[in-house]
KETI-381496 format. One record per residue (C-alpha): residue in one letter; x negated, y, z negated. Coordinates in nm, 4 decimals. Layout:
BEGIN
R;code;east;north;up
R;A;X;Y;Z
...
//
This chain:
BEGIN
R;code;east;north;up
R;X;1.3469;1.4889;-0.7757
R;X;1.1896;1.3034;-1.0676
R;X;1.1298;0.9344;-0.9990
R;X;1.0844;0.6507;-1.2443
R;X;0.7881;0.4154;-1.2127
R;X;1.0259;0.1428;-1.0909
R;X;1.1351;0.3664;-0.8013
R;X;0.7686;0.3959;-0.6989
R;X;0.7159;0.0197;-0.6873
R;X;0.7871;-0.2666;-0.4523
R;X;0.8417;-0.6197;-0.5773
R;X;0.7792;-0.9004;-0.3269
R;X;1.0774;-1.1335;-0.2992
R;X;1.0906;-1.5095;-0.3212
R;X;0.8097;-1.7459;-0.4024
R;X;0.5100;-1.5586;-0.2678
R;X;0.1730;-1.6828;-0.3881
R;X;-0.0358;-1.3936;-0.5191
R;X;-0.3385;-1.5274;-0.3333
R;X;-0.1452;-1.5552;-0.0063
R;X;0.0134;-1.2106;0.0118
R;X;-0.3248;-1.0434;0.0697
R;X;-0.4613;-1.3093;0.3059
R;X;-0.4963;-1.0536;0.5884
R;X;-0.7197;-0.8486;0.3556
R;X;-0.9563;-1.1344;0.2656
R;X;-1.2292;-0.9600;0.4681
R;X;-1.2194;-0.6768;0.2096
R;X;-1.1083;-0.8285;-0.1220
R;X;-1.0368;-1.1545;-0.2985
R;X;-0.8940;-0.9786;-0.6055
R;X;-0.5445;-1.0684;-0.7242
R;X;-0.2550;-0.8256;-0.6701
R;X;-0.0989;-0.6896;-0.9882
R;X;0.1255;-0.4060;-0.8641
R;X;0.2719;-0.3085;-0.5255
R;X;0.3662;0.0515;-0.4490
R;X;0.6659;0.1727;-0.2506
R;X;0.4163;0.3018;0.0095
R;X;0.2739;-0.0485;0.0614
R;X;-0.0506;-0.0028;-0.1306
R;X;-0.1586;-0.2660;-0.3817
R;X;-0.3343;-0.2488;-0.7149
R;X;-0.5579;-0.5538;-0.7517
R;X;-0.7570;-0.6918;-1.0424
R;X;-1.1000;-0.8516;-1.0157
R;X;-1.2340;-1.1357;-1.2292
R;X;-1.4256;-0.8796;-1.4392
R;X;-1.0870;-0.7090;-1.5165
R;X;-1.1557;-0.4015;-1.2997
R;X;-0.8381;-0.2688;-1.1378
R;X;-0.8728;-0.1231;-0.7879
R;X;-0.6368;0.0339;-0.5374
R;X;-0.6126;-0.1286;-0.1959
R;X;-0.5111;0.1670;0.0205
R;X;-0.3601;-0.0078;0.3217
R;X;-0.3225;0.3153;0.5176
R;X;-0.6950;0.3949;0.5002
R;X;-0.8124;0.0338;0.4776
R;X;-1.0147;0.1060;0.1641
R;X;-1.0575;-0.0434;-0.1812
R;X;-1.1443;0.1871;-0.4716
R;X;-1.1753;0.1186;-0.8442
R;X;-0.9273;0.3069;-1.0642
R;X;-0.9672;0.1449;-1.4088
R;X;-1.2184;-0.0680;-1.6007
R;X;-0.9476;-0.3057;-1.7225
R;X;-0.5744;-0.3655;-1.7486
R;X;-0.5367;-0.1608;-2.0657
R;X;-0.6937;0.1449;-1.9028
R;X;-0.4735;0.0888;-1.5971
R;X;-0.1591;0.0736;-1.8139
R;X;-0.2551;0.4114;-1.9612
R;X;-0.2940;0.5566;-1.6108
R;X;0.0626;0.4517;-1.5297
R;X;0.1825;0.7160;-1.7768
R;X;-0.0321;0.9921;-1.6223
R;X;0.1776;1.2164;-1.3943
R;X;-0.1235;1.3299;-1.1902
R;X;-0.2318;0.9689;-1.1269
R;X;0.1207;0.8731;-1.0215
R;X;0.1492;1.1706;-0.7865
R;X;-0.1856;1.0959;-0.6229
R;X;-0.1787;0.7160;-0.6014
R;X;0.1940;0.6456;-0.5686
R;X;0.2738;0.9350;-0.3304
R;X;0.5653;1.0481;-0.5462
R;X;0.6427;1.3494;-0.3263
R;X;0.6654;1.1401;-0.0093
R;X;0.8777;0.8725;-0.1774
R;X;1.1105;1.1399;-0.3197
R;X;1.1442;1.2982;0.0256
R;X;1.2238;0.9638;0.1906
R;X;1.4785;0.8771;-0.0782
R;X;1.6389;1.2214;-0.0443
R;X;1.7067;1.1629;0.3279
R;X;1.8640;0.8255;0.2522
R;X;1.5637;0.6003;0.3127
R;X;1.5954;0.3896;-0.0015
R;X;1.4202;0.0585;-0.0433
R;X;1.5798;-0.2787;-0.1026
R;X;1.3870;-0.5387;-0.3045
R;X;1.0800;-0.6677;-0.1200
R;X;1.0631;-0.3630;0.1073
R;X;0.8107;-0.0811;0.1325
R;X;0.7635;0.2334;0.3353
R;X;0.5139;0.2232;0.6197
R;X;0.4302;0.4106;0.9341
R;X;0.5473;0.3047;1.2806
R;X;0.2320;0.4569;1.4252
R;X;-0.0418;0.4026;1.1663
R;X;-0.2261;0.7143;1.0570
R;X;-0.5555;0.5636;1.1805
R;X;-0.4024;0.5739;1.5299
R;X;-0.2931;0.9365;1.5084
R;X;0.0436;0.8862;1.3422
R;X;0.1676;1.1475;1.0994
R;X;0.3234;1.1334;0.7541
R;X;0.6553;1.2846;0.8614
R;X;0.9856;1.1001;0.8182
R;X;1.0248;1.0367;1.1951
R;X;0.7184;0.8078;1.1756
R;X;0.8549;0.6195;0.8758
R;X;0.9716;0.2611;0.8925
R;X;1.0866;0.0266;0.6193
R;X;0.8990;-0.3048;0.6279
R;X;0.8964;-0.6180;0.4192
R;X;0.5896;-0.5827;0.1975
R;X;0.4484;-0.9111;0.3299
R;X;0.4791;-0.8007;0.6944
R;X;0.3310;-0.4565;0.6290
R;X;0.0341;-0.5942;0.4364
R;X;-0.0334;-0.8466;0.7133
R;X;-0.0012;-0.5856;0.9905
R;X;-0.2232;-0.3276;0.8237
R;X;-0.4801;-0.5880;0.7164
R;X;-0.5085;-0.7181;1.0726
R;X;-0.5392;-0.3656;1.2129
R;X;-0.8102;-0.2581;0.9706
R;X;-1.0060;-0.5814;1.0161
R;X;-1.0093;-0.5258;1.3940
R;X;-1.1186;-0.1615;1.3756
R;X;-1.3491;-0.1640;1.0709
R;X;-1.6733;-0.1915;1.2689
R;X;-1.5742;0.0240;1.5663
R;X;-1.7279;0.3672;1.6192
R;X;-1.5030;0.6729;1.5787
R;X;-1.2841;0.7520;1.8813
R;X;-1.3012;0.3932;2.0137
R;X;-1.0080;0.2817;2.2234
R;X;-0.8180;-0.0235;2.1041
R;X;-0.5044;-0.2064;2.2089
R;X;-0.2915;-0.3511;1.9321
R;X;0.0711;-0.4612;1.9560
R;X;0.2524;-0.3018;1.6609
R;X;0.5759;-0.4949;1.7173
//
């Protein structure tokens, strides 16, 4: 199933301030969001024009382009889209009827950092704002913990 770029994106609904939507990630980045993926990740741009990917599943920020022009070129690269937009997963979810409404993204009921898997049974559709807040809070709480630490977090 071939997907268009629009089918791989999520657009926040209503009057959401760009600075506010990533408030739960302020411990990691102050960059401004420029593009939201269907899987809940966010491309952000720094003051120096660098574009980075905020991977909310892993809780990591990684540079992908030196500037917006380079980033625009990447958006036409099939390999980049497959790797960063999880085209295969999105296609699979859409095929089983899990299509997104505006402002929604795919996320995991049990986050992968807590042993969840990437299979459809662990999939949940969230509002992008709620998912970004949830994952930001989780990663902030666990970022300094040693591997295999036990934590209690209410995911509801």
